[in-house]
Every structure is written in structure tokens, then in C-alpha cells.
C-alpha positions, -999 to 999 in steps of 0.1 A, spaced: 150 759 266 164 761 231 180 727 231 198 699 250 236 698 246 238 661 251 240 634 224 204 623 232 173 639 245 169 637 283 140 617 298 132 647 320 127 669 289 118 646 261 102 673 239 134 694 239 155 686 208 193 683 210 214 709 194 226 683 169 189 676 159 185 713 153 212 714 126 246 716 144 257 681 135 281 664 159 275 689 187 277 673 221 288 688 254 278 672 286 292 668 321 299 634 334 313 616 364 334 584 364 350 561 388 385 548 382 409 526 401 447 526 402 466 507 375 473 472 387 441 469 407 433 431 408 407 421 382 383 406 409 383 439 428 375 459 396 348 433 387 332 437 422 333 475 421 318 475 386 290 452 396 282 473 427 282 506 408 260 491 380 236 479 407 235 513 424 229 531 391 198 509 385 183 516 420 150 534 416 158 561 441 192 568 425 177 568 390 150 592 402 175 616 418 198 616 388 169 623 365 155 650 388 189 668 383 183 667 346 209 640 339 209 605 326 228 576 343 258 563 323 264 526 318 300 526 303 324 504 321 359 490 314 372 494 278 340 513 268 346 539 295 383 541 287 374 548 250 349 574 261 374 592 283 400 592 255 375 608 231 365 634 256 401 642 264 410 647 228 379 668 221 383 692 251 421 694 247 415 708 212 389 733 225 413 744 253 442 748 229 421 768 203 407 791 230 442 798 245 428 792 280 453 786 308 451 774 344 467 801 364 
């Protein structure tokens, strides 16, 4: 493996440097999954879902499986996750426009 495309080295391959560490500053490309709720979902419901997802992501068997797949569990919730999605959307929209790719 030449390098990891994420922002940080993965725990499953700690000796493999990131692409950014190898000189391509700012490079980051990773897949991610998120959970969102409809606008207007009551705050107590969002809080309960957030607490349960956070608890699940800390479960040893879940952590082990995520890492076995070569990934790292995320911990962004609320405004932090919203900001992350906005950055990702802007980044990949630019890539799509520059490439000329279309969904046919």
C-alpha cells in the first residue's frame, strides 16, 4: 500500500502514511456514513438518537468490525456533522464540475 487517503493514519495500518504526509498537502478522500433526521424532528428525539448511536459506536464488537473493514468510527454529531457535510459537499461538487461527470 502506497498510502492512506484519509486525513489520519488508520489504526489497522498504523505504519502506512497518509497521502498528505507524503507531500500532497491537503489531500483527503474517504468514504463515510451518516445518520440524519427530517427537519423539525423534536430535540429530545434527536438527543436520544445521538446518544444511542454514540453508545453503539463505542461497543467493542462494533469498533472491532469497523476497524476490521479498514475504517475508523466517526464521532461527529449535530453542528459538527453538519459542518463536515457542508465541506464534503463543496469539495466533491467542485471535483464533479471540473471532471464534467454527469448522472445519466
